[in-house]
PLY file of the C-alpha trace (Angstrom):
ply
format ascii 1.0
element vertex 63
property float x
property float y
property float z
element edge 62
property int vertex1
property int vertex2
end_header
48.21 102.37 86.13
50.76 103.39 83.34
52.77 105.10 84.74
53.70 102.31 87.31
53.82 99.66 84.36
56.37 102.74 82.89
58.59 102.47 86.03
58.97 99.06 86.30
60.28 99.16 82.72
62.34 102.01 83.39
63.20 99.78 86.20
64.27 96.72 84.82
66.13 98.63 82.20
67.98 99.50 84.43
69.22 96.99 86.55
69.77 95.68 83.52
72.37 97.98 82.34
74.55 98.11 85.56
74.54 94.14 85.26
75.61 94.09 81.95
78.01 96.35 82.43
79.76 94.25 85.86
79.22 91.17 82.99
81.65 93.06 80.77
84.18 93.68 82.75
84.84 90.12 84.21
86.97 89.08 81.20
88.00 86.33 83.21
84.84 83.85 82.30
85.41 80.62 80.23
81.66 79.98 77.60
79.24 77.74 80.53
79.78 80.71 82.33
79.05 83.44 79.75
75.93 81.33 79.02
74.85 81.14 82.70
75.60 84.29 83.25
73.54 86.23 80.87
70.95 83.74 81.68
70.37 84.56 84.97
70.91 88.51 83.85
67.95 88.02 81.68
66.01 85.56 84.58
66.46 88.98 87.25
65.97 91.66 83.95
62.12 89.32 83.50
61.51 88.34 87.30
62.46 91.91 89.00
58.51 93.23 88.88
57.80 90.52 90.07
60.05 89.95 92.90
60.03 94.05 94.08
56.98 94.25 95.34
56.84 91.22 96.55
60.97 92.00 98.56
58.94 95.21 99.24
56.41 93.66 101.25
58.33 91.95 103.64
60.52 94.52 104.43
57.24 96.64 105.49
56.10 93.38 107.71
59.25 93.01 109.37
59.14 97.18 110.56
0 1
1 2
2 3
3 4
4 5
5 6
6 7
7 8
8 9
9 10
10 11
11 12
12 13
13 14
14 15
15 16
16 17
17 18
18 19
19 20
20 21
21 22
22 23
23 24
24 25
25 26
26 27
27 28
28 29
29 30
30 31
31 32
32 33
33 34
34 35
35 36
36 37
37 38
38 39
39 40
40 41
41 42
42 43
43 44
44 45
45 46
46 47
47 48
48 49
49 50
50 51
51 52
52 53
53 54
54 55
55 56
56 57
57 58
58 59
59 60
60 61
61 62
């Protein structure tokens, strides 16, 4: 169980860093867009451990 939790934490941090780097490269954002981007980035990182298994199960159903 600990390995699974570690995997999810590592995955969330990995994706957060990728999205954060892309976020930093975009310099043409208004203050409102920056705030919205932070909200989306935070929500995506927090819910990644929930969405990933659901997406995997849906993919398996298609095959």
